[in-house]
ZAMARGU-4260 file (C-alpha; in steps of 0.2 Angstrom, whole numbers, plus 5000, padded with zeros to 4 digits):
<rodrens>
0) 4936/5497/5103 | 4923/5485/5111 | 4928/5468/5116 | 4912/5460/5110 | 4917/5466/5092
5) 4934/5456/5093 | 4933/5439/5085 | 4951/5435/5089 | 4968/5441/5095 | 4983/5432/5091
10) 5001/5438/5095 | 5010/5425/5085 | 5005/5432/5068 | 5020/5441/5062 | 5014/5450/5045
15) 4999/5459/5040 | 4997/5447/5025 | 4995/5432/5037 | 4983/5442/5048 | 4972/5446/5033
20) 4972/5428/5028 | 4965/5423/5045 | 4951/5436/5042 | 4948/5430/5024 | 4946/5412/5031
25) 4933/5417/5045 | 4915/5420/5039 | 4911/5433/5053 | 4927/5443/5051 | 4924/5460/5044
30) 4940/5469/5047 | 4957/5465/5053 | 4971/5475/5061 | 4989/5470/5062 | 5001/5479/5075
35) 5019/5479/5073 | 5026/5495/5080 | 5029/5487/5098 | 5024/5468/5099 | 5017/5459/5084
40) 4998/5455/5086 | 4983/5452/5074 | 4966/5457/5079 | 4950/5451/5070 | 4934/5461/5071
45) 4915/5456/5068 | 4911/5474/5067 | 4921/5489/5061 | 4930/5496/5076 | 4927/5514/5081
50) 4945/5521/5077 | 4950/5532/5064 | 4969/5527/5063 | 4981/5516/5072 | 4999/5519/5076
55) 5011/5506/5068 | 4997/5495/5061 | 4989/5490/5044 | 4970/5488/5044 | 4957/5484/5032
60) 4944/5471/5025 | 4947/5453/5022 | 4946/5457/5003 | 4954/5464/4992 | 4970/5456/4997
65) 4985/5467/5002 | 4994/5461/4986 | 4980/5464/4975 | 4970/5479/4980 | 4958/5488/4968
70) 4958/5472/4956 | 4944/5461/4951 | 4932/5456/4966 | 4928/5439/4971 | 4915/5429/4961
75) 4898/5425/4968 | 4895/5443/4973 | 4911/5444/4983 | 4906/5432/4996 | 4919/5426/5008
80) 4922/5408/5009 | 4919/5399/5025 | 4932/5391/5036 | 4936/5374/5031 | 4952/5370/5040
85) 4955/5351/5042 | 4938/5348/5034 | 4944/5332/5026 | 4945/5316/5037 | 4961/5311/5046
90) 4970/5296/5039 | 4980/5284/5050 | 4997/5282/5042 | 4994/5263/5044 | 4978/5263/5034
95) 4978/5258/5016 | 4960/5262/5013 | 4957/5280/5011 | 4940/5288/5016 | 4932/5300/5005
100) 4922/5316/5008 | 4909/5325/4998 | 4913/5342/4991 | 4905/5358/4987 | 4910/5360/4969
105) 4909/5375/4958 | 4908/5373/4939 | 4911/5389/4929 | 4901/5394/4914 | 4909/5397/4897
110) 4917/5413/4895 | 4917/5417/4913 | 4931/5429/4919 | 4941/5421/4932 | 4949/5437/4937
115) 4966/5440/4943 | 4977/5424/4945 | 4993/5426/4955 | 5007/5414/4959 | 5015/5417/4976
120) 5032/5419/4968 | 5027/5434/4958 | 5014/5443/4968 | 5018/5461/4970 | 5011/5474/4981
125) 4999/5486/4972 | 5003/5505/4975 | 4985/5511/4975 | 4979/5504/4991 | 4974/5520/5000
130) 4955/5517/4997 | 4955/5501/5007 | 4969/5501/5019 | 4977/5512/5032 | 4995/5512/5031
135) 5005/5521/5046 | 5024/5516/5050 | 5023/5504/5036 | 5033/5488/5038 | 5048/5489/5026
140) 5044/5472/5018 | 5030/5481/5009 | 5041/5496/5003 | 5056/5487/4994 | 5053/5474/4981
145) 5071/5472/4978 | 5082/5458/4987 | 5100/5454/4986 | 5106/5436/4984 | 5104/5431/5002
150) 5087/5438/5003 | 5080/5429/4987 | 5064/5421/4991 | 5054/5410/4979 | 5037/5403/4980
155) 5042/5389/4993 | 5053/5400/5005 | 5038/5406/5015 | 5038/5389/5024 | 5044/5391/5041
160) 5061/5383/5042 | 5060/5382/5061 | 5048/5367/5061 | 5058/5359/5048 | 5075/5361/5057
165) 5067/5353/5072 | 5062/5338/5062 | 5078/5337/5053 | 5089/5340/5068 | 5082/5325/5078
170) 5086/5312/5064 | 5101/5300/5066 | 5117/5307/5060 | 5113/5325/5060 | 5119/5328/5079
175) 5110/5344/5080 | 5122/5353/5068 | 5116/5370/5066 | 5113/5377/5049 | 5126/5390/5043
180) 5123/5408/5048 | 5119/5419/5033 | 5132/5432/5031 | 5129/5449/5024 | 5132/5451/5006
185) 5146/5463/5002 | 5149/5457/4984 | 5144/5467/4968 | 5127/5459/4969 | 5123/5471/4984
190) 5116/5483/4970 | 5099/5475/4966 | 5094/5488/4954 | 5110/5486/4943 | 5103/5469/4936
195) 5084/5470/4939 | 5072/5455/4933 | 5074/5437/4931 | 5080/5424/4919 | 5068/5409/4916
200) 5079/5394/4914 | 5074/5377/4906 | 5082/5363/4915 | 5084/5345/4910 | 5070/5334/4903
205) 5070/5321/4889 | 5066/5320/4871 | 5067/5306/4858 | 5086/5305/4859 | 5085/5303/4878
210) 5089/5314/4893 | 5092/5333/4888 | 5108/5340/4895 | 5107/5358/4888 | 5101/5372/4900
215) 5092/5386/4890 | 5084/5403/4893 | 5066/5405/4888 | 5065/5420/4876 | 5051/5429/4884
220) 5057/5445/4876 | 5060/5453/4894 | 5079/5451/4893 | 5092/5449/4879 | 5098/5431/4876
225) 5117/5429/4878 | 5126/5421/4864 | 5134/5408/4875 | 5124/5398/4889 | 5124/5406/4906
230) 5123/5389/4914 | 5134/5374/4908 | 5126/5358/4902 | 5122/5343/4913 | 5138/5332/4914
235) 5136/5314/4909 | 5133/5308/4927 | 5117/5319/4928 | 5109/5312/4912 | 5109/5293/4916
240) 5092/5292/4921 | 5075/5295/4912 | 5079/5314/4911 | 5065/5320/4922 | 5072/5333/4934
245) 5068/5344/4949 | 5078/5360/4949 | 5077/5375/4961 | 5086/5391/4965 | 5091/5392/4983
250) 5096/5410/4984 | 5114/5406/4982 | 5115/5392/4969 | 5105/5382/4957 | 5101/5364/4963
255) 5095/5350/4951 | 5090/5333/4957 | 5090/5319/4944 | 5081/5302/4946 | 5090/5285/4949
260) 5095/5274/4934 | 5098/5255/4931 | 5115/5247/4929 | 5120/5230/4924 | 5131/5220/4936
265) 5142/5206/4930 | 5144/5191/4942 | 5152/5174/4943 | 5142/5159/4949 | 5150/5147/4962
270) 5162/5133/4956 | 5150/5120/4963 | 5137/5125/4949 | 5151/5123/4936 | 5155/5141/4936
275) 5151/5154/4923 | 5146/5173/4922 | 5129/5180/4924 | 5122/5198/4923 | 5110/5206/4936
280) 5101/5223/4935 | 5103/5235/4949 | 5098/5252/4952 | 5107/5268/4958 | 5096/5280/4968
285) 5094/5298/4962 | 5106/5312/4967 | 5106/5331/4969 | 5119/5342/4962 | 5123/5361/4963
290) 5129/5373/4950 | 5144/5384/4955 | 5141/5400/4945 | 5159/5407/4948 | 5167/5391/4941
295) 5153/5387/4929 | 5153/5369/4933 | 5141/5356/4941 | 5146/5349/4958 | 5140/5334/4968
300) 5133/5340/4985 | 5132/5323/4994 | 5113/5323/4989 | 5112/5305/4985 | 5095/5298/4990
305) 5093/5282/5001 | 5080/5274/4991 | 5076/5271/4973 | 5060/5280/4969 | 5053/5277/4951
310) 5041/5291/4947 | 5043/5299/4964 | 5041/5318/4968 | 5053/5331/4975 | 5047/5347/4982
315) 5054/5362/4989 | 5050/5367/5007 | 5059/5383/5013 | 5077/5378/5013 | 5074/5360/5012
320) 5070/5347/4999 | 5058/5333/5002 | 5057/5317/4992 | 5040/5307/4993 | 5031/5293/4984
325) 5037/5283/4969 | 5039/5264/4968 | 5053/5252/4970 | 5061/5243/4955 | 5050/5229/4960
330) 5034/5240/4959 | 5031/5241/4977 | 5025/5258/4984 | 5039/5269/4994 | 5030/5275/5009
335) 5045/5283/5017 | 5049/5302/5015 | 5066/5309/5014 | 5073/5327/5018 | 5088/5336/5012
340) 5095/5353/5019 | 5102/5363/5005 | 5112/5373/5018 | 5120/5357/5025 | 5122/5347/5010
345) 5136/5336/5017 | 5124/5328/5028 | 5115/5321/5014 | 5097/5315/5012 | 5089/5308/5028
350) 5073/5297/5030 | 5060/5305/5042 | 5052/5292/5053 | 5039/5303/5060 | 5032/5306/5042
355) 5026/5292/5030 | 5014/5292/5015 | 5001/5279/5017 | 4995/5280/4999 | 5012/5281/4989
360) 5011/5279/4971 | 5021/5286/4955 | 5018/5300/4943 | 5008/5311/4956 | 5010/5330/4958
365) 5016/5337/4975 | 5014/5355/4981 | 5018/5364/4998 | 5006/5377/5005 | 5007/5388/5021
370) 4990/5388/5030 | 4987/5402/5042 | 4981/5390/5056 | 4989/5373/5052 | 5006/5379/5046
375) 5015/5371/5032 | 5005/5357/5023 | 5010/5346/5008 | 4997/5341/4995 | 4999/5325/4985
380) 4987/5324/4970 | 4983/5310/4958 | 4995/5297/4951 | 4995/5279/4945 | 4981/5269/4953
385) 4976/5285/4963 | 4972/5296/4948 | 4957/5305/4956 | 4964/5305/4975 | 4970/5321/4984
390) 4978/5321/5000 | 4987/5333/5012 | 4999/5331/5027 | 5000/5343/5040 | 5019/5344/5043
395) 5018/5349/5061 | 5008/5333/5066 | 5012/5321/5052 | 4994/5318/5049 | 4986/5315/5032
400) 4969/5320/5027 | 4958/5314/5012 | 4952/5329/5002 | 4938/5330/4988 | 4943/5321/4972
405) 4947/5330/4956 | 4934/5331/4943 | 4945/5321/4931 | 4958/5307/4935 | 4976/5312/4931
410) 4994/5306/4932 | 5009/5314/4924 | 5000/5331/4926 | 5007/5347/4932 | 5002/5358/4947
415) 5007/5374/4955 | 5000/5385/4969 | 4991/5401/4965 | 4980/5415/4972 | 4965/5416/4962
420) 4955/5432/4966 | 4964/5432/4982 | 4959/5414/4986 | 4975/5403/4989 | 4974/5386/4980
425) 4982/5374/4968 | 4980/5374/4949 | 4981/5357/4941 | 4983/5354/4922 | 4984/5341/4908
430) 4991/5323/4912 | 4985/5306/4907 | 4968/5300/4912 | 4973/5282/4915 | 4971/5275/4897
435) 4986/5286/4891 | 4975/5300/4883 | 4983/5317/4885 | 4971/5329/4894 | 4967/5348/4890
440) 4957/5351/4906 | 4962/5362/4920 | 4955/5363/4938 | 4958/5374/4953 | 4957/5368/4971
445) 4952/5381/4984 | 4961/5376/5000 | 4948/5385/5011 | 4933/5379/5004 | 4940/5362/5000
450) 4932/5362/4983 | 4937/5361/4965 | 4932/5373/4950 | 4934/5369/4932 | 4945/5381/4922
455) 4945/5384/4904 | 4954/5370/4894 | 4971/5372/4886 | 4974/5372/4868 | 4981/5355/4867
460) 4983/5340/4878 | 4999/5336/4886 | 5008/5327/4900 | 5025/5327/4908 | 5024/5346/4906
465) 5029/5360/4918 | 5017/5374/4925 | 5024/5390/4933 | 5023/5408/4934 | 5030/5419/4921
470) 5029/5438/4923 | 5014/5437/4935 | 5004/5425/4924 | 5003/5406/4925 | 5012/5398/4911
475) 5012/5379/4904 | 5027/5374/4894 | 5033/5358/4885 | 5028/5341/4889 | 5023/5326/4877
480) 5008/5322/4867 | 5002/5307/4856 | 5001/5310/4837 | 4986/5303/4827 | 4998/5289/4822
485) 5001/5284/4840 | 5019/5291/4841 | 5026/5302/4855 | 5027/5321/4851 | 5039/5332/4861
490) 5031/5349/4864 | 5041/5366/4865 | 5026/5378/4864 | 5020/5389/4879 | 5002/5393/4884
495) 4998/5408/4896 | 4982/5410/4906 | 4976/5428/4907 | 4962/5425/4919 | 4949/5421/4906
500) 4957/5409/4894 | 4973/5401/4889 | 4983/5410/4875 | 4997/5404/4865 | 5013/5413/4870
505) 5024/5422/4856 | 5039/5412/4862 | 5043/5394/4864 | 5056/5383/4873 | 5072/5380/4863
510) 5067/5362/4859 | 5053/5350/4863 | 5055/5342/4880 | 5046/5332/4893 | 5049/5331/4911
515) 5059/5347/4912 | 5058/5361/4925 | 5057/5379/4923 | 5065/5390/4936 | 5067/5408/4939
520) 5084/5415/4943 | 5088/5434/4947 | 5098/5441/4933 | 5111/5448/4944 | 5116/5431/4951
525) 5122/5425/4934 | 5129/5441/4926 | 5137/5451/4941
</rodrens>
């Protein structure tokens, strides 16, 4: 191969998928080759190299994606996006004024086919790749889609824990205690094909009676619904707040974080002022609790937040949880960021001095992404007083960047990361537009082009809903809406995006809920 045809050579790229992503993000890249037989390395080419095969490598064009070969091609004639890494302006964490940047927006025509939409959690390799790729000595990660309990990986497990371990271990009180070493699984769940598939569990939320304690299964038709609940309801100490929850499956247990709540304290005035009693309102910070499947009960995990965050966000980053944003009971923005290691729950939540959020607000939406060059990034979108704002933080540097604004201002909306036609990005749906009108609009943010695209509207407006992936399709469930009489309606319906339009699903949640979570759990973890 000729050196002048090589665009880049990187020995730090560990998987063919990441190598192809680098090629996808570079305008001049025509083909990639990832070698893993001896030492891992990624080579990008500006012209097709003169080689028929390569030993221990995966080679191919930038598109179609490795996980979506022979599917619908990119729009706009299959043109590859140009690189836009760090295109937004850098934000000093001490600044309150956020600079803006123009955007190269794409607006879809009515009836346009948006093609294949994949969520990172459910993307699976296609078996008909031979026309596009050369596979020799294939990496085992592309051969076996089954995982045991310890190998379970959800949409946020692709964040490198090495950087997060470094950040967490330097915090006061951690004392460089290493995370526990994962032991090989010798239990009955080592037979991954015995109980294939996933349960989709509805966790927490609120309705007109207050917080909902029941944990139910979404009846998608893919599995039988047991007569008795697989997960016990939330105990009373988990239902004292608003009901909005964050839940995740860590690979070993279900973990749910509930918000803080107010308490009334009775006090006694000094005798010099004639004595007497008075009441004062105080707030208890939010907590995280784990579910012990064997004992069928919820257990406190030492996960009590240090700060009361009204309307804050919790997001999963690898094995860590991160709490960001929100306002204090007095209404002041919370600029600090806290971390929690699910493997070392006894350490508890820790504030991270090197990270801060200069534009903290409430009711925003937070997503983590893994950028091929910048590494892990955290996006914060919308929220009260910042309804149109979009910002991202590069975790490695702690620097914030202001990104192009959304088409429509939003708060109490939902978001999830997706691959649309092989283009990684974030999908935003619904919410309130600042005057408490429920929105039906949906948008997609392309993280390489730094641009927004309008997608087809949902059937009905909703806020405080959940958006996730169900059986390789993006689904929206539950939430709240306003009736013509001005009352609040709690929704239970589900809408699914088929790549062209939203469709009403044949199934619903067990009851109408707002502020709930919808998580997937391998069936074998609950029945084995």
